[in-house]
Each structure stands twice: as structure tokens, then as C-alpha cells.
MARBA-41904 format. One record per residue (C-alpha): residue number from 0; residue in one letter; y, z, x. Coordinates in Angstrom, 2 decimals. Example, Ala and Ser with C-alpha at 12.3 -4.5 7.8 and 13.67 -1.06 7.14 Angstrom:
    n  res        v        w        u
    0    A    -4.50     7.80    12.30
    1    S    -1.06     7.14    13.67
***
This chain:
    n  res        v        w        u
    0    M  -126.68  -184.26    22.17
    1    T  -127.15  -180.57    21.77
    2    G  -124.58  -179.88    19.06
    3    E  -122.09  -178.01    21.19
    4    R  -118.47  -177.85    20.10
    5    D  -115.86  -179.65    22.16
    6    T  -112.21  -178.67    22.25
    7    P  -109.94  -181.59    21.40
    8    E  -107.68  -182.76    24.22
    9    N  -104.54  -181.80    22.33
   10    S  -105.65  -178.45    20.93
   11    P  -103.17  -175.59    21.23
   12    D  -103.50  -173.11    24.03
   13    T  -105.46  -170.18    22.57
   14    G  -104.28  -167.69    25.16
   15    D  -107.82  -166.70    26.11
   16    H  -107.18  -167.34    29.81
   17    R  -105.91  -164.95    32.39
   18    T  -102.74  -165.58    34.29
   19    S  -101.98  -164.67    37.85
   20    H   -98.34  -163.63    37.81
   21    S   -98.09  -163.32    41.57
   22    C   -98.65  -167.00    42.41
   23    S   -97.03  -170.24    41.40
   24    G   -98.38  -173.75    41.68
   25    S   -96.76  -176.34    43.87
   26    R   -94.84  -177.65    40.87
   27    G   -93.54  -174.20    39.88
   28    E   -96.20  -173.76    37.18
   29    R   -98.07  -170.52    36.66
   30    V  -101.47  -170.52    38.30
   31    R  -104.40  -169.53    36.11
   32    S  -107.45  -167.61    37.29
   33    D  -109.48  -170.79    36.84
   34    G  -107.54  -172.47    39.64
   35    G  -105.54  -174.77    37.41
   36    A  -102.10  -174.68    35.92
   37    N  -103.00  -175.93    32.45
   38    S  -105.32  -173.18    31.17
   39    G  -108.57  -174.95    32.02
   40    R  -108.18  -178.00    29.77
   41    D  -108.60  -180.39    32.71
   42    R  -111.70  -178.53    33.85
   43    H  -113.16  -178.60    30.33
   44    R  -112.41  -182.32    29.99
   45    I  -114.00  -183.14    33.36
   46    L  -117.07  -180.99    32.73
   47    R  -117.46  -182.54    29.27
   48    E  -117.41  -185.97    30.93
   49    L  -119.97  -184.83    33.52
   50    R  -122.14  -183.41    30.74
   51    G  -122.19  -186.84    29.11
   52    E  -123.33  -188.36    32.40
   53    L  -125.98  -185.71    33.09
   54    V  -127.70  -186.24    29.74
   55    R  -128.37  -189.82    30.91
   56    H  -130.12  -188.73    34.13
   57    P  -133.93  -189.08    33.87
   58    A  -134.59  -185.62    35.35
   59    V  -132.41  -183.80    32.79
   60    R  -134.16  -182.28    29.79
   61    S  -131.05  -180.64    28.32
   62    V  -127.54  -179.67    29.37
   63    E  -125.04  -177.23    27.89
   64    G  -121.44  -176.44    28.64
   65    E  -120.55  -172.75    28.84
   66    P  -118.68  -171.39    27.04
   67    P  -118.87  -174.07    24.31
   68    D  -115.16  -174.07    23.47
   69    G  -113.82  -174.32    27.03
   70    Y  -116.39  -175.25    29.66
   71    R  -116.33  -173.29    32.89
   72    E  -119.71  -174.62    34.00
   73    L  -122.63  -176.78    32.98
   74    R  -126.22  -175.55    32.94
   75    A  -129.04  -178.07    32.77
   76    A  -132.80  -177.69    32.37
   77    L  -134.56  -180.20    34.60
   78    N  -137.93  -181.87    34.89
   79    P  -138.63  -181.17    38.59
   80    S  -141.55  -183.62    38.68
   81    W  -138.95  -186.42    38.54
   82    F  -137.91  -185.23    42.02
   83    G  -141.56  -184.98    43.11
   84    R  -141.58  -181.19    42.83
   85    G  -144.73  -179.31    41.75
   86    T  -143.07  -176.60    39.70
   87    E  -142.81  -176.81    35.91
   88    T  -139.15  -175.86    35.49
   89    A  -135.93  -176.11    37.41
   90    S  -132.27  -175.66    36.59
   91    L  -129.00  -177.18    37.67
   92    R  -125.57  -175.56    37.62
   93    V  -122.37  -177.59    37.89
   94    T  -118.88  -176.14    38.27
   95    W  -115.54  -177.88    38.74
   96    I  -112.02  -176.68    39.57
   97    P  -109.62  -179.62    39.58
   98    D  -106.90  -179.64    42.25
   99    P  -107.43  -176.00    43.21
  100    T  -104.20  -174.07    43.60
  101    P  -103.88  -171.91    45.50
  102    G  -106.14  -173.80    47.84
  103    P  -106.10  -174.82    51.45
  104    E  -102.64  -174.99    52.92
  105    A  -101.01  -178.40    52.70
  106    S  -101.51  -178.90    56.43
  107    D  -105.26  -178.30    56.00
  108    R  -105.54  -181.19    53.56
  109    A  -105.03  -183.60    56.45
  110    N  -107.92  -182.30    58.53
  111    D  -111.66  -181.92    57.96
  112    T  -111.09  -179.44    55.14
  113    W  -110.70  -182.36    52.72
  114    M  -111.68  -185.41    54.77
  115    R  -115.39  -185.58    53.82
  116    T  -114.66  -186.26    50.15
  117    P  -111.90  -188.35    48.57
  118    I  -111.89  -186.09    45.50
  119    R  -109.60  -183.05    45.73
  120    A  -111.39  -180.35    43.75
  121    Y  -113.69  -177.40    44.26
  122    Y  -117.11  -178.17    42.80
  123    I  -120.73  -177.09    42.93
  124    L  -123.95  -178.89    42.02
  125    H  -126.70  -176.33    42.57
  126    Y  -130.45  -176.75    41.93
  127    S  -132.85  -173.79    41.45
  128    E  -136.58  -173.32    40.95
  129    P  -138.18  -170.09    39.66
  130    D  -140.23  -169.60    42.86
  131    G  -137.06  -169.07    44.91
  132    L  -136.04  -172.52    46.16
  133    D  -132.38  -173.12    45.56
  134    C  -130.09  -175.65    47.13
  135    G  -127.02  -177.66    46.38
  136    F  -123.77  -179.28    47.31
  137    H  -120.71  -177.06    47.42
  138    C  -117.10  -178.04    48.00
  139    E  -115.40  -174.68    48.23
  140    P  -114.31  -172.17    50.86
  141    N  -117.29  -170.61    52.64
  142    P  -117.10  -168.54    55.82
  143    H  -120.38  -170.08    57.07
  144    V  -119.05  -173.65    57.42
  145    D  -115.98  -175.44    58.70
  146    G  -114.16  -177.31    55.99
  147    L  -115.20  -177.21    52.37
  148    L  -117.99  -179.71    51.65
  149    H  -121.52  -178.70    52.60
  150    Y  -125.15  -178.57    51.52
  151    Q  -126.79  -175.17    51.40
  152    K  -130.46  -174.36    51.00
  153    R  -132.91  -171.50    51.00
  154    E  -136.57  -171.95    50.25
  155    D  -137.21  -168.37    49.15
  156    A  -135.02  -165.73    47.54
  157    N  -135.54  -163.52    50.63
  158    D  -134.44  -166.24    53.07
  159    A  -130.93  -166.70    54.35
  160    Y  -129.16  -169.90    53.39
  161    T  -128.91  -172.73    55.89
  162    Y  -125.76  -174.87    55.79
  163    K  -125.13  -178.48    56.74
  164    L  -121.92  -180.45    56.53
  165    V  -122.13  -183.49    54.24
  166    S  -119.79  -186.21    53.04
  167    F  -119.51  -188.33    49.91
  168    G  -117.66  -191.58    49.38
  169    A  -117.35  -191.65    45.58
  170    R  -113.80  -192.01    44.34
  171    S  -114.39  -190.92    40.74
  172    V  -115.74  -187.70    39.28
  173    T  -118.67  -189.44    37.58
  174    G  -119.40  -191.50    40.69
  175    L  -119.51  -188.28    42.69
  176    L  -121.96  -186.72    40.21
  177    W  -124.36  -189.66    40.54
  178    E  -123.99  -189.71    44.32
  179    M  -124.78  -185.98    44.48
  180    M  -127.78  -186.35    42.15
  181    D  -129.15  -189.14    44.38
  182    A  -128.54  -187.03    47.50
  183    L  -130.19  -184.03    45.81
  184    G  -133.27  -186.16    45.10
  185    D  -133.40  -187.19    48.77
  186    R  -133.06  -183.58    49.94
  187    L  -135.74  -182.32    47.53
  188    D  -138.04  -185.11    48.71
  189    D  -137.78  -183.67    52.24
  190    I  -138.80  -180.12    51.20
  191    D  -142.53  -179.32    51.24
***
């Protein structure tokens, strides 16, 4: 472990989130800027769980949740040689927005927007190397793809991203993380 502080599940709301007063969630709750109605506690809890899983992955050297008292993302230092990569360092960024509201219209949830993943959340697992390669799995709105879930890659910082639709079958958040890490390893294996 890296000694970061975790916020207890039942800690009081500190008021350090921003509220969007113009939107309401489907249950009449106020929508927060983080996409959730409960001031990011679900996101923090899920990212804390994912952090615990990532520290067990053989390619992960270290992983931190940022900010420490209410995770908005995870940042991991990786050993790229585990993926067969020749560079000395690589990083991984993971974000998660549970049940994004406002999100796709209810009618969109029945079509391809959500059909390629059983998990209803916006998330990113993005790998980067210092020489410019960066790639990852994104489940979020993007004007370059139909639906939400895709893989994007560029081999150099000056290149444009390429996008491919993907799908995952995991039915749990931790299962999805492991499925994405396996898929990332496969994708990195295919890059020269």
C-alpha cells in the first residue's frame, strides 16, 4: 500500500463538490459535476476498490488515487516490459463515473450506446508511454465513434487517434478491470 488516506463510507459530506442547479437526476436528486447524485462517494468507493485490484496486477509498480480524500481518478506507474514493451516507464490512468446522469437519453440505453458493456458507467483505462504511444479503452461520449465503448490509440503524440469499437462481457467492476487489463496486454502485444 502507498499510505494514502481513504474516506470512510459513512463520512459526512464536506461540501467540496460543485452542484449543477440546472439539472436533476432521474430520481429528483441534484446532479453533481462529477456525474453522480451523491457527491462522488460512489465513485471514490469504486476507484478505491479498483486501486486494490490494480496493486495486485504484475505490471503495476505503484498506484495512487487522486485526490487522496475523494478519488476522481487513479494513476499507476507500470513496468512496460511485462507487456513486452521496450520502454522503461509507462503510466495508466483510470477514471470512473457511476451511472452517469445526465447521460444518454433513456431510449439510447436500449441501443448500441450501452449494449457492448453490461456495466452502466462512464470509464477510462488509458495507457501512456513517454515516447508518445498512448492507447486505452474509453466508455464515454466521443464524436468519433458510434455508441460509447471504444479503444483509441495513437503511436506518436503528433498522430491522430484511431478508434475501434470494442465490447466487454464482465458483469462486475473488478471483472471489467481485469478484462480490460488483459485486452490492453493483447493490444500492446500487437504494436511494434
